[in-house]
GUMARDREN-852567 format. One line per field, with one value per residue (C-alpha): residue number from 1; residue in three letters; x, z, y. Coordinates in steps of 0.001 Angstrom, whole numbers. Layout:
BEGIN
marse NUM ...
nuza ALA ...
px X ...
pz Z ...
py Y ...
end
This chain:
BEGIN
marse 1 2 3 4 5 6 7 8 9 10 11 12 13 14 15 16 17 18 19 20 21 22 23 24 25 26 27 28 29 30 31 32 33 34 35 36 37 38 39 40 41 42 43 44 45 46 47 48 49 50 51 52 53 54 55 56 57 58 59 60 61 62 63 64 65 66 67 68 69 70 71 72 73 74 75 76 77 78 79 80 81 82 83 84 85 86 87 88 89 90 91 92 93 94 95 96 97 98 99 100 101 102 103 104 105 106 107 108 109 110 111 112 113 114 115 116 117 118 119 120 121 122 123 124 125 126 127 128 129 130 131 132 133 134 135 136 137 138 139 140 141 142 143 144 145 146 147 148 149 150 151 152 153 154 155 156 157 158 159 160 161 162 163 164 165 166 167 168 169 170 171 172 173 174 175 176 177 178 179 180 181 182 183 184 185 186 187 188 189 190 191 192 193 194 195 196 197 198 199 200 201 202 203 204 205 206 207 208 209 210 211 212 213 214 215 216 217 218 219 220 221 222 223 224 225 226 227 228 229 230 231 232 233 234 235 236 237 238 239 240 241 242 243 244 245 246 247 248 249 250 251 252 253 254 255 256 257 258 259 260 261 262 263 264 265 266 267 268 269 270 271 272 273 274 275 276 277 278 279 280 281 282 283 284 285 286 287 288 289 290 291 292 293 294 295 296 297 298 299 300 301 302 303 304 305 306 307 308 309 310 311 312 313 314 315 316 317 318 319 320 321 322 323 324 325 326 327 328 329 330 331 332 333 334 335 336 337 338 339 340 341 342 343 344 345 346 347 348 349 350 351 352 353 354 355 356 357 358 359 360
nuza MET VAL LYS GLN ALA TYR LYS MET LYS GLN ILE THR LYS LYS ASP LEU LEU LYS ARG ALA ARG ASN SER ILE THR SER VAL LEU LEU ASP VAL THR PHE LEU GLU LEU LYS ASP PHE LYS THR ASN VAL ARG ILE ASN ASN LYS GLU VAL ASP LEU VAL LEU SER THR PHE ILE SER GLY LYS PRO ALA LYS PHE ILE ILE GLU VAL LYS SER GLN GLY GLU PRO ARG LEU VAL ARG VAL ALA ILE ALA GLN LEU LYS GLU TYR LEU ASN GLY PHE LYS ASP SER TYR GLY ILE LEU VAL ALA PRO TYR LEU SER ASP ALA GLY ARG GLN ILE CYS LYS GLU ALA GLY MET GLY CYS VAL ASP LEU ALA GLY ASN ALA PHE LEU CYS PHE LYS ASN VAL PHE ILE ASP ARG SER GLY ARG PRO ASN PRO PHE ALA VAL THR ARG LEU SER LYS SER VAL PHE SER PRO LYS SER SER ARG ILE LEU ARG VAL LEU LEU SER ASP PRO SER LYS LYS TRP TYR VAL GLU ASP LEU SER LYS GLU ALA ASP ILE SER ILE GLY LEU THR SER ARG VAL LYS GLN ALA LEU LEU SER GLU GLU TRP ILE LYS GLU GLU ASN LYS SER PHE TYR LEU VAL LYS PRO GLU GLU VAL LEU ASN GLN TRP VAL ASN ASN TYR SER TYR GLU LYS ASN SER GLY PHE SER PHE TYR SER GLY LEU SER GLU ASP GLN ILE GLU THR ALA ILE LYS GLN GLU CYS GLU LYS ARG LYS TYR ARG TYR GLY LEU SER LEU PHE SER GLY ALA ARG LYS ILE ALA PRO PHE VAL ARG PHE MET ARG PHE PHE SER TYR ILE ASP GLY ASN ILE GLU ASN PHE VAL LYS ALA LEU GLN MET LYS LYS VAL GLU THR GLY ALA ASN VAL THR LEU LEU GLN PRO TYR ASP GLU GLY VAL PHE TYR GLY LEU GLN ASN ILE ASN GLY ILE ASN VAL VAL SER ASP ILE GLN LEU TYR LEU ASP LEU LYS SER TYR LYS GLY ARG GLY GLU GLU ALA ALA GLN THR VAL PHE GLU GLN ARG ILE LYS THR ARG TRP
px 84767 88482 88589 85970 83685 83216 83491 79854 79754 80022 77050 73394 70967 69092 72232 73120 69679 70109 73484 71972 69188 71706 73951 71113 69734 73167 73476 69978 69897 72061 69342 67310 64323 63970 61899 62298 58998 59592 61430 59629 61408 60584 57926 56129 56297 55261 55267 58849 60134 62125 64651 63760 61333 61917 59020 59978 58774 60949 60044 56730 55895 55846 58588 59867 63291 63317 66420 68202 70814 73621 76335 78849 79475 81516 80652 79014 76767 76014 74591 72365 71113 70426 68317 66326 65765 64510 61921 60786 60531 58565 55366 56172 55797 57881 60366 64117 66242 69221 71755 73462 76526 79305 81705 81378 84374 84454 83543 80477 79398 79761 77474 74801 75210 74898 71757 70147 70255 71618 74126 75384 78002 78783 82114 80254 80542 77268 75699 72087 70491 66710 64404 66190 68521 72111 74787 78143 80639 83629 87171 86415 88504 87152 87273 86262 88425 90095 89225 88102 89348 92847 93177 91675 93488 96546 97831 101216 99973 96826 98802 100714 97612 97871 101472 100420 97422 99299 102145 99734 96276 94697 95630 92720 93055 91190 91309 93365 95947 96260 96693 99596 101224 100849 101823 98838 95875 92855 90617 92498 92593 88803 88281 90530 88741 85387 86809 88139 84766 83030 85277 84691 88459 88220 85803 84643 83926 83049 84716 87976 88723 91130 92037 90095 91281 95018 95890 93151 94282 97913 96973 94959 97753 100111 97727 98020 101759 105088 108565 109042 106922 110207 112922 115602 119270 121495 125260 128224 130419 133477 132707 131204 127646 128868 131244 128444 126233 128931 129749 126088 125577 128627 127875 124196 125079 127650 125160 122204 120306 117726 118318 116876 117837 115027 114223 116806 119346 116771 115512 118964 119282 116209 116350 120049 119396 117867 120554 120482 123327 122156 122119 118988 118576 116365 118238 116449 118868 120851 121869 124246 126443 126161 127370 130369 131466 131263 132937 130119 129763 126553 126150 123568 124237 125928 124664 124861 123582 120164 119505 115897 114606 111313 108027 106857 108579 106175 108623 110739 107900 108866 112515 114362 118004 119390 122993 123711 122180 118835 116246 112771 109792 108672 105530 107562 109951 107044 105499 108774 109616 106102 106221 109599 108296 109854 112306 110975 107601 109275 111314 108185 106394 109279 109060 105295 105374 108361 107962 104568 102088 103694 103112 99491
pz 110422 110261 108439 109232 106264 105358 106654 107548 108443 104717 103731 104604 105584 102341 100276 102234 101517 97834 97760 99561 96954 94135 95688 96269 92786 91263 93124 92281 88600 87809 89078 85967 87794 90146 89161 91078 91720 93934 96918 99784 102434 106123 106201 109505 110497 113957 115190 113996 111104 108578 106337 103101 101893 98466 96809 94253 92386 92683 90048 89702 93431 95564 98136 100172 101374 104668 104668 107553 106556 108945 108621 110342 110126 113134 114343 117543 115583 113107 115969 116992 113414 113164 116318 114776 111568 113516 115188 111827 110330 113194 111680 108276 105722 102565 103620 104104 106151 104636 106387 104326 105510 103771 104469 106201 107253 107018 110709 110128 107133 109146 111862 109223 107743 111114 111879 108573 107275 104104 103858 101195 101458 99242 98265 96371 98862 99345 100876 100111 100686 100300 98428 95132 95447 96519 96105 97859 96891 99074 98941 97605 99585 101516 99047 101603 103756 106777 109716 113220 113921 112554 114644 117810 117815 115549 116278 118076 121655 121226 119772 123048 124334 121532 122494 126053 125066 122383 124753 126768 125138 127923 130694 132074 132504 134146 132422 135150 135280 131515 131253 133697 131892 128492 129913 128468 130031 131470 129060 125979 127351 127789 124224 122778 124870 123390 119856 120528 121947 118798 116722 119183 119524 123313 125749 128900 132145 135335 134013 133246 129667 127592 123958 122152 118551 118778 115270 113704 115706 114672 111011 111011 112760 110005 107468 109280 109940 108207 109713 107583 110144 111992 110942 109189 108693 106439 106772 105719 108236 107705 110879 110895 112152 115472 115861 115101 117719 120349 119417 119545 122889 124420 123030 124076 127577 127797 126671 128467 125190 124740 121735 120222 117165 114696 111199 109994 112697 115375 113529 113280 117072 117530 114248 113324 109776 108868 107040 105372 104350 106322 110009 111625 115090 116933 118783 121268 121170 118999 116080 114530 117625 117903 114341 114794 117773 115720 112647 110290 106951 105596 102011 99234 97984 99371 102937 105208 108455 109080 112409 113266 115550 116897 115940 119470 122568 122457 120104 123191 125089 125805 124926 125243 125988 123826 124503 125934 123052 123197 120614 120230 121226 118922 118142 117071 115152 113316 112437 111079 109061 107678 106310 104665 101538 100018 102321 105254 105005 104966 108070 109740 109253 110943 113923 114116 113885 116156 118719 118818 117984 120338 123300 122366
py 99798 100230 103536 106108 106103 109731 113237 113161 116876 117445 115320 115818 113091 113718 113209 110063 108577 109397 107658 104667 104385 104580 101925 99466 100073 99455 96147 94879 95873 92844 90474 89662 88162 91140 94174 97425 99182 102235 103693 105401 107433 107950 105219 104513 100832 99597 103197 103584 105672 103640 105385 103584 100946 99431 97627 94972 91924 88818 86233 88047 88002 91179 91649 94563 95611 97510 99698 101378 103979 104903 107537 105256 101524 100459 96918 98143 100526 97747 95665 98586 98977 95234 95399 98256 96314 93315 95534 96880 93393 91886 90538 92059 89279 88925 91555 91648 94032 95832 98040 100739 102671 104571 101700 98332 96255 92464 92354 94533 92471 89264 90632 91268 87794 86094 88107 87126 90692 92205 95039 97416 100123 103086 101528 98776 95905 94039 90959 90023 86631 86721 84359 83619 86592 85963 88623 88666 91358 92147 93418 96879 99385 102305 105230 107807 110027 108490 110693 109940 106428 106943 110104 108661 105312 105428 108928 109056 109452 107366 104465 104204 102439 99889 99202 98401 96268 94331 93507 91325 91076 89021 91452 93456 97195 100044 103422 105097 102305 102178 105950 105768 102849 104524 107936 109786 111580 109795 111728 110533 106995 107063 108304 105615 103007 104063 103884 100381 99326 100615 98366 95491 95151 95130 93523 95257 93431 95364 98531 96722 95736 93683 93130 90397 90848 91588 90434 92556 95588 95079 94663 97859 99721 98565 100112 103441 103370 103945 104004 107119 108985 109252 111710 109661 110594 108496 108172 106097 104321 102148 100206 96723 96260 94871 97816 100283 98606 98936 102530 103577 101863 103548 106996 106853 105709 108492 111147 109514 109115 106402 104190 101034 99024 98479 97218 94690 95546 94762 91697 90145 90282 88109 86143 85891 84662 88044 90044 93445 95754 98776 99584 101097 102523 104996 107726 109980 112896 115285 113114 115657 115761 112011 111465 113730 111682 108481 110029 109072 110813 112239 111012 111224 107700 104620 105117 102095 103632 105204 106867 107663 110365 108920 110549 109732 108407 105477 103723 103002 101272 97676 98274 94967 94216 91448 90441 93871 95856 97680 96624 98091 95952 93186 95215 98267 96039 94436 97815 99172 96078 95705 99247 98562 96860 93756 92019 94000 92275 88863 89712 91131 87832 86027 88380 87855 84063 83474 86235 87929 85174 82664 85013 85669
end
């Protein structure tokens, strides 16, 4: 599950079961040859307590749906729920297992399909394939609050781990080594690792681990990112883009500031056909003093220079020198461009196809 389904502290088990019943009923009411009989809760099957059992008639013949309800729907937890359903269904004729969770990603739904189980989420997505019943609904977005995963993986410091992993997905890491490389604590690294395992984005082998779904991770990071997280300052300069590059390099080296071109200014260094009439660069220092030295003017309209103070120093991870000018990593460049709608998305795709994907 990419976005944590719901603030589960605010919902009781009883309410979750009620929502699950309503969701399944809503899905099955459209099946004309299926008659709903009754729901039973906390039913004992094979010495196990099942959340819900739905008795039905399909084309006049009795059939049961054995339903497991979970408060979370990450892929790893989906596999656990599927194993439970298989135990319940063992030797139970004319029955079909269904997993219900607040939200199930495409990955979670695929796990259910491959296991021969059905799934329904509270967003309205559903997959059921049993006897003459076939329902496949997908694409409905997660309407619930984004909480744990976005905070544990995509927050500024946590996302430093993603930068490291995405730079070389096949490289294996131990927690201690990764924490040093990402410059965050071992405790935070361990928590992020567990979140990535829950999503099945990494694979663990003898305590080391590596990224197995880099494109999926990057796409989900894009959904939780905007270059506007940074503090942006817009100015007008009469200098050409090449002159601005040189001036920024010299002034940053003089003041010992870190800098890195991004957005279209970074993209044109690696894909020269990308053009845009505004200059973008990260500056890790006092921008006001910097601007005075370069004689730039702060304007409300007509700005052609945007300087960004980074929301986290992680934006400088993987900084690359291209023809003497610092440019942010291809990952950071892709994130920034992708969040700049329109032409930014087109340039981002160029960066991905020509630079990122080829290295993966």
